[in-house]
C-alpha positions in Angstrom: -5.0 -5.5 -38.4 -3.3 -8.9 -37.8 -2.7 -10.0 -41.4 -2.6 -7.8 -44.4 -1.9 -9.2 -47.9 -1.5 -7.0 -50.9 -1.3 -8.4 -54.4 0.8 -11.5 -53.5 1.9 -13.5 -56.5 4.0 -16.7 -56.3 5.6 -18.5 -59.2 7.2 -21.9 -59.1 9.1 -21.8 -62.4 6.3 -21.1 -64.9 3.5 -22.3 -62.7 1.6 -19.6 -60.9 0.5 -20.8 -57.4 -0.9 -17.5 -56.3 -2.1 -14.8 -58.6 -2.4 -11.2 -57.3 -4.0 -12.2 -54.0 -5.2 -9.6 -51.5 -7.1 -9.9 -48.2 -7.1 -8.8 -44.6 -7.6 -10.7 -41.3 -8.6 -8.6 -38.3 -7.5 -9.1 -34.8 -9.6 -11.8 -33.0 -11.0 -13.4 -36.1 -11.0 -17.1 -36.9 -10.8 -17.3 -40.7 -11.1 -20.4 -42.8 -8.8 -20.5 -45.8 -10.3 -23.0 -48.2 -9.7 -24.3 -51.6 -9.2 -27.6 -53.5 -5.9 -29.3 -53.5 -3.3 -27.2 -55.4 -5.3 -24.0 -55.1 -2.5 -22.2 -53.2 -3.5 -22.5 -49.6 -0.3 -23.9 -48.2 1.8 -21.6 -50.4 0.1 -18.6 -48.9 0.5 -19.9 -45.3 4.2 -20.6 -46.0 4.7 -17.0 -47.3 2.9 -15.5 -44.3 5.1 -17.5 -41.9 8.3 -16.5 -43.8 9.2 -20.1 -44.9 9.2 -19.1 -48.6 9.3 -15.7 -50.3 6.7 -14.2 -52.5 7.5 -13.5 -56.2 5.8 -10.1 -56.0 3.4 -8.2 -53.8 3.7 -7.5 -50.0 2.2 -8.7 -46.7 2.5 -7.9 -43.1 1.7 -9.8 -39.9 1.0 -7.8 -36.7 2.4 -4.7 -38.5 5.7 -6.4 -39.4 6.7 -6.8 -43.1 7.2 -10.5 -44.0 10.2 -9.6 -46.2 11.9 -6.9 -44.2 11.1 -8.0 -40.6 10.8 -11.7 -40.8 12.2 -12.4 -37.3 9.6 -10.2 -35.7 6.9 -11.9 -37.8 8.1 -15.3 -36.5 8.0 -14.1 -32.9 4.3 -13.2 -33.3 3.2 -16.3 -35.3 2.4 -19.8 -34.3 2.5 -22.2 -37.2 1.3 -25.8 -37.7 2.3 -27.0 -41.1 0.3 -29.5 -43.1 2.6 -32.4 -42.7 3.6 -31.4 -39.1 7.4 -32.2 -39.1 8.5 -33.4 -35.7 11.6 -34.9 -34.1 10.2 -38.4 -33.6 13.2 -39.6 -31.5 12.5 -36.9 -28.9 10.1 -37.3 -25.9 7.2 -34.8 -25.9 8.5 -32.7 -23.0 12.0 -32.8 -24.4 10.7 -31.5 -27.8 8.6 -28.8 -26.2 11.6 -27.8 -24.1 13.7 -27.5 -27.2 11.0 -25.3 -28.9 10.7 -23.1 -25.8 14.5 -22.7 -25.9 14.4 -21.5 -29.5 11.9 -18.8 -28.4 14.0 -18.0 -25.3 11.1 -18.4 -23.0 11.2 -18.1 -19.2 9.4 -20.4 -16.8 9.8 -23.2 -19.4 8.6 -26.1 -17.2 5.4 -24.1 -16.3 4.7 -23.3 -19.9 5.2 -26.9 -21.0 2.8 -28.1 -18.4 0.2 -25.5 -19.6 0.6 -26.7 -23.2 0.3 -30.4 -22.3 -2.9 -29.7 -20.4 -4.3 -27.3 -23.0 -3.8 -29.8 -25.9 -4.8 -32.9 -24.0 -1.4 -34.6 -24.0 -1.4 -35.6 -20.3 -1.9 -39.4 -20.9 0.9 -39.5 -23.5 3.3 -37.0 -22.1 6.0 -39.5 -21.2 6.2 -41.1 -24.6 8.5 -40.5 -27.5 6.9 -38.6 -30.4 7.6 -41.5 -32.7 5.4 -43.8 -30.5 2.3 -41.5 -30.8 -0.7 -41.9 -33.0 -1.2 -39.3 -35.8 -3.9 -37.6 -33.7 -1.5 -37.1 -30.8 1.2 -35.9 -33.1 -1.2 -33.2 -34.2 -1.6 -32.2 -30.6 2.2 -31.9 -30.2 2.2 -29.7 -33.3 -0.4 -27.5 -31.8 1.5 -27.3 -28.5 4.7 -26.1 -30.3 2.7 -23.6 -32.2 1.2 -22.1 -29.0 4.1 -22.4 -26.6 5.4 -18.9 -27.2 2.0 -17.3 -26.8 1.8 -15.9 -30.4 -0.7 -13.2 -31.4 -1.5 -15.0 -34.7 -2.0 -18.7 -35.2 -1.7 -20.2 -38.7 -2.9 -23.8 -38.9 -2.7 -25.9 -42.1 -5.1 -28.9 -41.8 -5.0 -28.9 -37.9 -7.5 -31.7 -37.4 -6.0 -34.3 -39.8 -6.0 -37.7 -38.3 -8.1 -37.0 -35.3 -11.0 -39.2 -34.3 -14.4 -37.6 -33.6 -13.8 -37.1 -29.9 -10.4 -35.6 -30.5 -11.8 -33.4 -33.3 -14.4 -32.0 -31.0 -11.7 -31.2 -28.4 -9.3 -29.5 -30.8 -12.2 -27.6 -32.4 -13.2 -26.3 -28.9 -9.6 -25.4 -28.3 -9.3 -23.4 -31.5 -12.5 -21.6 -30.6 -11.2 -20.7 -27.2 -7.9 -19.6 -28.7 -9.8 -17.4 -31.2 -11.3 -15.4 -28.3 -7.8 -13.9 -27.6 -5.8 -14.5 -30.8 -6.2 -14.3 -34.6 -6.5 -17.7 -36.2 -6.2 -18.6 -39.9 -6.8 -22.2 -40.7 -7.1 -24.4 -43.8 -9.3 -27.5 -43.9 -11.4 -29.7 -46.2 -14.0 -30.3 -43.5 -16.8 -27.9 -44.2 -18.6 -28.7 -40.9 -15.5 -27.6 -39.1 -15.5 -24.2 -40.9 -19.2 -23.7 -40.2 -18.7 -24.5 -36.5 -15.7 -22.3 -35.7 -15.0 -19.7 -38.4 -16.1 -16.1 -38.4 -15.3 -15.7 -42.0 -14.3 -17.8 -45.1 -11.8 -17.1 -47.8 -12.0 -19.5 -50.8 -9.2 -19.7 -53.3 -9.2 -21.5 -56.6 -6.4 -21.7 -59.2 -4.4 -19.2 -57.1 -7.1 -16.5 -57.0 -9.7 -15.6 -54.3 -13.2 -16.5 -55.5 -15.0 -15.7 -52.2 -14.3 -13.7 -49.0 -17.2 -13.3 -46.6 -19.1 -14.9 -43.6 -20.5 -18.4 -44.1 -24.1 -17.1 -43.9 -23.6 -14.4 -46.5 -21.9 -16.9 -48.9 -24.6 -19.4 -48.5 -27.3 -16.8 -49.2 -25.4 -15.1 -52.1 -24.8 -18.4 -53.8 -28.3 -19.6 -53.4 -29.7 -21.2 -56.5 -32.8 -20.1 -58.4 -34.6 -23.0 -56.7 -34.8 -24.4 -53.2 -35.8 -27.8 -51.9 -38.4 -29.0 -49.4 -38.6 -32.5 -48.0 -42.0 -33.6 -46.8 -43.4 -36.9 -45.4 -47.1 -37.6 -45.7 -49.0 -40.4 -43.9 -50.2 -41.8 -47.2 -48.9 -42.0 -50.7 -49.5 -39.3 -53.3 -48.1 -38.6 -56.8 -45.6 -36.3 -58.4 -48.3 -35.0 -60.8 -50.5 -34.0 -57.9 -47.7 -32.2 -56.1 -46.8 -30.3 -59.2 -50.3 -28.7 -59.1 -49.0 -26.7 -56.1 -48.2 -23.1 -57.2 -44.4 -22.6 -57.3 -43.5 -26.3 -57.5 -41.0 -27.1 -60.3 -40.5 -30.8 -59.6 -41.3 -33.5 -57.1 -39.3 -36.7 -56.5 -40.4 -39.7 -54.4 -37.4 -40.5 -52.1 -38.8 -43.3 -50.1 -42.4 -44.5 -49.5 -44.3 -41.4 -48.6 -41.3 -39.0 -48.4 -41.0 -36.5 -51.2 -38.4 -33.9 -52.2 -40.1 -30.9 -53.7 -38.1 -28.5 -55.9 -39.6 -24.9 -55.7 -38.8 -21.4 -56.9 -36.9 -19.3 -54.3 -39.3 -16.3 -54.6 -42.1 -18.3 -52.9 -42.2 -20.2 -49.6 -44.5 -23.1 -50.6 -44.7 -24.7 -47.2 -48.2 -23.2 -46.4 -49.3 -24.4 -49.8 -48.0 -27.9 -49.1 -50.1 -28.0 -45.9 -53.2 -26.8 -47.8 -52.5 -29.4 -50.4 -52.4 -32.1 -47.7 -55.7 -30.9 -46.1 -57.4 -30.8 -49.5 -56.3 -34.3 -50.4 -56.9 -35.9 -47.0 -53.2 -36.3 -46.1 -51.4 -35.7 -42.8 -48.0 -34.0 -42.9 -45.6 -36.0 -40.7 -42.5 -34.0 -41.3 -41.7 -30.9 -43.4 -38.4 -28.9 -43.6 -36.7 -26.6 -46.0 -33.2 -27.7 -47.0 -30.7 -24.9 -46.6 -27.8 -24.6 -48.9 -24.6 -25.9 -47.2 -21.2 -24.4 -47.4 -20.0 -27.5 -49.1 -22.5 -26.8 -52.0 -21.1 -23.2 -52.2 -17.5 -24.5 -52.2 -18.3 -27.0 -55.0 -20.0 -24.3 -57.1 -17.1 -21.8 -56.7 -14.3 -24.3 -57.3 -15.7 -26.6 -60.0 
Protein backbone atom coordinates (compact mmCIF):
# COMPACT_ATOMS: atom_id res chain seq x y z
CA UNK A 1 0.00 0.00 0.00
CA UNK A 2 1.63 3.27 -1.10
CA UNK A 3 -0.84 5.75 0.43
CA UNK A 4 -3.21 5.04 3.31
CA UNK A 5 -5.51 7.77 4.63
CA UNK A 6 -7.67 7.21 7.72
CA UNK A 7 -10.34 9.72 8.78
CA UNK A 8 -8.34 12.84 7.93
CA UNK A 9 -9.98 16.12 8.94
CA UNK A 10 -8.46 19.56 8.37
CA UNK A 11 -9.79 22.78 9.86
CA UNK A 12 -8.74 26.30 8.90
CA UNK A 13 -10.11 28.18 11.90
CA UNK A 14 -13.83 27.26 11.69
CA UNK A 15 -13.75 26.22 8.04
CA UNK A 16 -13.60 22.46 7.46
CA UNK A 17 -11.47 21.83 4.34
CA UNK A 18 -11.46 18.04 4.79
CA UNK A 19 -14.12 16.11 6.65
CA UNK A 20 -13.23 12.60 7.87
CA UNK A 21 -11.64 11.50 4.57
CA UNK A 22 -10.36 7.94 4.09
CA UNK A 23 -8.94 6.20 1.03
CA UNK A 24 -6.10 3.97 -0.19
CA UNK A 25 -3.81 4.13 -3.20
CA UNK A 26 -2.09 0.90 -4.18
CA UNK A 27 1.43 0.55 -5.50
CA UNK A 28 1.56 1.11 -9.26
CA UNK A 29 -1.77 2.92 -9.52
CA UNK A 30 -2.36 6.25 -11.27
CA UNK A 31 -5.20 7.86 -9.34
CA UNK A 32 -7.00 11.05 -10.34
CA UNK A 33 -7.94 13.19 -7.33
CA UNK A 34 -10.76 15.39 -8.59
CA UNK A 35 -13.10 18.03 -7.27
CA UNK A 36 -14.27 21.60 -7.84
CA UNK A 37 -12.19 24.53 -6.64
CA UNK A 38 -12.17 24.64 -2.84
CA UNK A 39 -13.14 20.97 -2.47
CA UNK A 40 -9.97 20.10 -0.49
CA UNK A 41 -7.73 18.54 -3.15
CA UNK A 42 -4.65 20.69 -2.59
CA UNK A 43 -5.11 20.51 1.18
CA UNK A 44 -5.00 16.71 1.08
CA UNK A 45 -1.90 16.73 -1.12
CA UNK A 46 -0.13 19.17 1.21
CA UNK A 47 -0.95 16.94 4.17
CA UNK A 48 0.35 13.81 2.42
CA UNK A 49 3.60 15.59 1.50
CA UNK A 50 4.04 16.88 5.07
CA UNK A 51 3.73 20.57 4.17
CA UNK A 52 0.84 21.09 6.60
CA UNK A 53 -0.47 18.95 9.49
CA UNK A 54 -3.91 17.41 9.68
CA UNK A 55 -6.29 18.45 12.44
CA UNK A 56 -7.24 14.85 13.18
CA UNK A 57 -6.93 11.40 11.63
CA UNK A 58 -3.82 9.66 10.32
CA UNK A 59 -2.08 8.83 7.06
CA UNK A 60 0.97 6.96 5.87
CA UNK A 61 3.02 6.99 2.68
CA UNK A 62 5.11 3.91 1.81
CA UNK A 63 4.44 2.70 5.35
CA UNK A 64 5.77 5.86 7.03
CA UNK A 65 3.47 7.93 9.23
CA UNK A 66 3.16 11.51 7.95
CA UNK A 67 3.26 12.96 11.48
CA UNK A 68 5.83 10.71 13.16
CA UNK A 69 8.16 9.96 10.22
CA UNK A 70 7.83 13.01 7.96
CA UNK A 71 11.47 12.95 6.78
CA UNK A 72 11.09 9.37 5.54
CA UNK A 73 7.86 10.34 3.81
CA UNK A 74 9.61 13.22 2.00
CA UNK A 75 12.39 10.90 0.85
CA UNK A 76 9.83 8.67 -0.84
CA UNK A 77 7.58 11.36 -2.33
CA UNK A 78 8.02 13.59 -5.37
CA UNK A 79 5.74 16.62 -5.22
CA UNK A 80 4.71 19.18 -7.82
CA UNK A 81 2.59 21.86 -6.09
CA UNK A 82 -0.24 23.67 -7.87
CA UNK A 83 1.62 26.97 -8.27
CA UNK A 84 5.04 25.34 -8.84
CA UNK A 85 7.33 27.62 -6.78
CA UNK A 86 10.76 27.89 -8.45
CA UNK A 87 13.90 29.98 -8.01
CA UNK A 88 13.48 32.04 -11.17
CA UNK A 89 16.96 33.59 -11.01
CA UNK A 90 18.60 30.17 -11.27
CA UNK A 91 19.53 28.34 -14.46
CA UNK A 92 17.73 25.03 -15.01
CA UNK A 93 20.78 22.85 -14.40
CA UNK A 94 21.81 25.00 -11.43
CA UNK A 95 18.37 24.57 -9.86
CA UNK A 96 18.28 20.81 -10.43
CA UNK A 97 21.78 20.53 -8.97
CA UNK A 98 20.52 22.39 -5.89
CA UNK A 99 17.56 19.99 -5.54
CA UNK A 100 19.85 16.98 -6.04
CA UNK A 101 22.05 18.34 -3.24
CA UNK A 102 19.09 18.55 -0.87
CA UNK A 103 18.43 14.87 -1.54
CA UNK A 104 22.17 14.06 -1.20
CA UNK A 105 22.22 12.27 -4.54
CA UNK A 106 25.27 10.66 -6.11
CA UNK A 107 26.09 10.94 -9.82
CA UNK A 108 24.36 14.33 -9.87
CA UNK A 109 25.35 15.32 -13.41
CA UNK A 110 24.11 12.01 -14.83
CA UNK A 111 20.80 12.29 -12.97
CA UNK A 112 20.27 15.88 -14.13
CA UNK A 113 20.92 14.85 -17.73
CA UNK A 114 18.37 12.03 -17.36
CA UNK A 115 15.74 14.41 -15.96
CA UNK A 116 16.31 16.99 -18.71
CA UNK A 117 15.84 14.33 -21.37
CA UNK A 118 12.87 12.70 -19.64
CA UNK A 119 10.95 15.97 -19.24
CA UNK A 120 11.87 17.41 -22.64
CA UNK A 121 13.98 20.33 -21.41
CA UNK A 122 16.87 19.84 -23.84
CA UNK A 123 16.11 22.90 -25.97
CA UNK A 124 15.79 25.24 -22.97
CA UNK A 125 18.34 23.71 -20.62
CA UNK A 126 20.79 26.63 -20.78
CA UNK A 127 18.20 29.26 -19.83
CA UNK A 128 17.29 30.81 -16.52
CA UNK A 129 14.00 29.57 -15.11
CA UNK A 130 12.63 33.12 -15.17
CA UNK A 131 13.03 33.20 -18.96
CA UNK A 132 10.95 30.04 -19.51
CA UNK A 133 7.33 29.81 -20.62
CA UNK A 134 4.77 28.49 -18.15
CA UNK A 135 4.78 25.12 -19.89
CA UNK A 136 8.55 24.70 -19.56
CA UNK A 137 8.41 25.80 -15.93
CA UNK A 138 6.00 22.91 -15.36
CA UNK A 139 8.59 20.60 -16.89
CA UNK A 140 11.22 21.92 -14.48
CA UNK A 141 8.78 21.26 -11.64
CA UNK A 142 8.32 17.69 -12.83
CA UNK A 143 12.09 17.23 -13.11
CA UNK A 144 12.62 18.33 -9.49
CA UNK A 145 9.81 16.02 -8.34
CA UNK A 146 11.41 13.05 -10.09
CA UNK A 147 15.11 13.68 -9.59
CA UNK A 148 15.47 11.63 -6.39
CA UNK A 149 13.59 8.68 -7.94
CA UNK A 150 10.68 8.66 -5.45
CA UNK A 151 8.29 5.73 -5.05
CA UNK A 152 5.24 8.02 -4.95
CA UNK A 153 4.56 11.01 -7.18
CA UNK A 154 1.97 13.60 -6.11
CA UNK A 155 1.11 16.12 -8.82
CA UNK A 156 -1.21 19.09 -8.28
CA UNK A 157 -2.45 20.32 -11.69
CA UNK A 158 0.67 19.02 -13.55
CA UNK A 159 -0.44 20.05 -17.06
CA UNK A 160 -1.37 23.66 -16.31
CA UNK A 161 -0.16 25.98 -19.06
CA UNK A 162 0.90 23.28 -21.52
CA UNK A 163 0.03 23.48 -25.20
CA UNK A 164 -1.61 20.41 -26.84
CA UNK A 165 1.72 18.93 -27.96
CA UNK A 166 3.34 19.44 -24.57
CA UNK A 167 0.22 18.07 -22.87
CA UNK A 168 0.44 14.86 -24.89
CA UNK A 169 4.14 14.49 -24.04
CA UNK A 170 3.64 15.03 -20.29
CA UNK A 171 0.61 12.74 -20.33
CA UNK A 172 2.73 9.97 -21.91
CA UNK A 173 5.48 10.67 -19.38
CA UNK A 174 3.07 10.27 -16.47
CA UNK A 175 1.76 7.01 -17.95
CA UNK A 176 5.32 5.68 -18.25
CA UNK A 177 6.13 6.77 -14.69
CA UNK A 178 2.96 5.03 -13.50
CA UNK A 179 4.29 1.68 -14.69
CA UNK A 180 6.92 1.79 -11.96
CA UNK A 181 5.63 4.28 -9.39
CA UNK A 182 2.44 5.28 -7.64
CA UNK A 183 1.00 8.50 -9.03
CA UNK A 184 -1.70 10.69 -7.50
CA UNK A 185 -2.68 13.73 -9.52
CA UNK A 186 -5.31 16.45 -9.49
CA UNK A 187 -6.66 18.07 -12.63
CA UNK A 188 -9.73 19.74 -14.08
CA UNK A 189 -9.20 18.13 -17.49
CA UNK A 190 -11.52 15.11 -17.59
CA UNK A 191 -10.06 13.79 -20.86
CA UNK A 192 -6.70 13.62 -19.13
CA UNK A 193 -8.16 11.51 -16.32
CA UNK A 194 -9.88 9.16 -18.76
CA UNK A 195 -6.63 8.79 -20.72
CA UNK A 196 -4.17 8.00 -17.94
CA UNK A 197 -5.86 7.18 -14.61
CA UNK A 198 -6.65 3.69 -13.32
CA UNK A 199 -9.01 5.05 -10.71
CA UNK A 200 -10.77 8.27 -9.73
CA UNK A 201 -11.43 9.79 -6.31
CA UNK A 202 -13.87 12.72 -6.39
CA UNK A 203 -14.15 15.09 -3.41
CA UNK A 204 -16.78 17.74 -2.82
CA UNK A 205 -17.09 20.02 0.20
CA UNK A 206 -14.25 18.16 1.90
CA UNK A 207 -15.82 14.70 1.57
CA UNK A 208 -15.31 11.81 -0.86
CA UNK A 209 -18.36 11.41 -3.10
CA UNK A 210 -16.90 8.77 -5.45
CA UNK A 211 -13.99 6.33 -5.47
CA UNK A 212 -13.82 3.86 -8.36
CA UNK A 213 -12.62 3.25 -11.91
CA UNK A 214 -13.83 5.65 -14.59
CA UNK A 215 -15.85 2.95 -16.34
CA UNK A 216 -17.67 1.91 -13.17
CA UNK A 217 -18.42 5.53 -12.30
CA UNK A 218 -19.79 6.22 -15.75
CA UNK A 219 -22.04 3.15 -15.61
CA UNK A 220 -23.18 3.58 -12.01
CA UNK A 221 -24.11 7.20 -12.59
CA UNK A 222 -25.95 6.49 -15.81
CA UNK A 223 -29.23 8.30 -16.06
CA UNK A 224 -32.62 6.64 -16.54
CA UNK A 225 -32.38 7.62 -20.21
CA UNK A 226 -29.74 7.49 -22.90
CA UNK A 227 -29.27 9.35 -26.15
CA UNK A 228 -28.80 8.22 -29.73
CA UNK A 229 -27.77 10.50 -32.57
CA UNK A 230 -28.96 9.47 -36.03
CA UNK A 231 -28.67 11.07 -39.46
CA UNK A 232 -31.12 10.12 -42.23
CA UNK A 233 -30.81 10.89 -45.93
CA UNK A 234 -34.16 12.69 -45.84
CA UNK A 235 -36.13 14.69 -43.33
CA UNK A 236 -38.63 13.11 -40.93
CA UNK A 237 -40.54 14.41 -37.90
CA UNK A 238 -40.33 14.21 -34.12
CA UNK A 239 -43.86 12.85 -34.00
CA UNK A 240 -42.89 10.00 -36.34
CA UNK A 241 -39.74 9.14 -34.33
CA UNK A 242 -41.75 9.07 -31.09
CA UNK A 243 -43.74 6.15 -32.49
CA UNK A 244 -40.63 3.97 -32.03
CA UNK A 245 -41.01 1.83 -28.88
CA UNK A 246 -38.83 3.16 -26.02
CA UNK A 247 -38.36 6.65 -27.47
CA UNK A 248 -39.02 9.41 -24.93
CA UNK A 249 -38.21 12.44 -27.07
CA UNK A 250 -36.64 13.45 -30.39
CA UNK A 251 -34.93 16.74 -31.23
CA UNK A 252 -33.87 17.96 -34.65
CA UNK A 253 -30.25 19.09 -34.26
CA UNK A 254 -29.47 20.04 -37.85
CA UNK A 255 -31.18 19.27 -41.16
CA UNK A 256 -31.72 15.47 -41.07
CA UNK A 257 -29.73 14.85 -37.86
CA UNK A 258 -31.75 13.86 -34.80
CA UNK A 259 -30.97 13.30 -31.14
CA UNK A 260 -33.28 10.61 -29.78
CA UNK A 261 -33.82 10.25 -26.05
CA UNK A 262 -34.59 6.67 -25.03
CA UNK A 263 -35.10 4.51 -21.97
CA UNK A 264 -31.94 2.70 -20.78
CA UNK A 265 -33.62 -0.71 -20.50
CA UNK A 266 -34.00 -0.95 -24.27
CA UNK A 267 -31.46 -0.62 -27.07
CA UNK A 268 -33.56 1.10 -29.73
CA UNK A 269 -30.95 1.12 -32.51
CA UNK A 270 -32.47 -1.93 -34.30
CA UNK A 271 -35.88 -0.28 -34.04
CA UNK A 272 -34.49 2.93 -35.55
CA UNK A 273 -33.23 0.92 -38.54
CA UNK A 274 -36.63 -0.75 -38.91
CA UNK A 275 -38.28 2.68 -38.70
CA UNK A 276 -36.01 3.92 -41.50
CA UNK A 277 -36.81 0.93 -43.74
CA UNK A 278 -40.53 1.26 -43.11
CA UNK A 279 -40.50 4.99 -43.96
CA UNK A 280 -38.18 4.80 -46.97
CA UNK A 281 -35.22 6.43 -45.21
CA UNK A 282 -31.54 5.55 -45.34
CA UNK A 283 -29.49 5.75 -42.10
CA UNK A 284 -26.27 7.66 -42.82
CA UNK A 285 -24.87 7.65 -39.26
CA UNK A 286 -26.04 6.19 -35.95
CA UNK A 287 -24.29 6.12 -32.60
CA UNK A 288 -25.16 5.82 -28.93
CA UNK A 289 -23.82 8.65 -26.80
CA UNK A 290 -21.93 7.31 -23.79
CA UNK A 291 -22.02 9.23 -20.54
CA UNK A 292 -18.73 11.07 -20.06
CA UNK A 293 -16.73 11.42 -16.87
CA UNK A 294 -17.39 15.15 -17.05
CA UNK A 295 -21.14 14.46 -16.77
CA UNK A 296 -20.55 12.24 -13.74
CA UNK A 297 -18.34 14.91 -12.16
CA UNK A 298 -20.99 17.60 -12.65
CA UNK A 299 -23.71 15.38 -11.22
CA UNK A 300 -21.69 14.47 -8.10
CA UNK A 301 -20.40 17.98 -7.36
CA UNK A 302 -23.32 20.22 -8.30
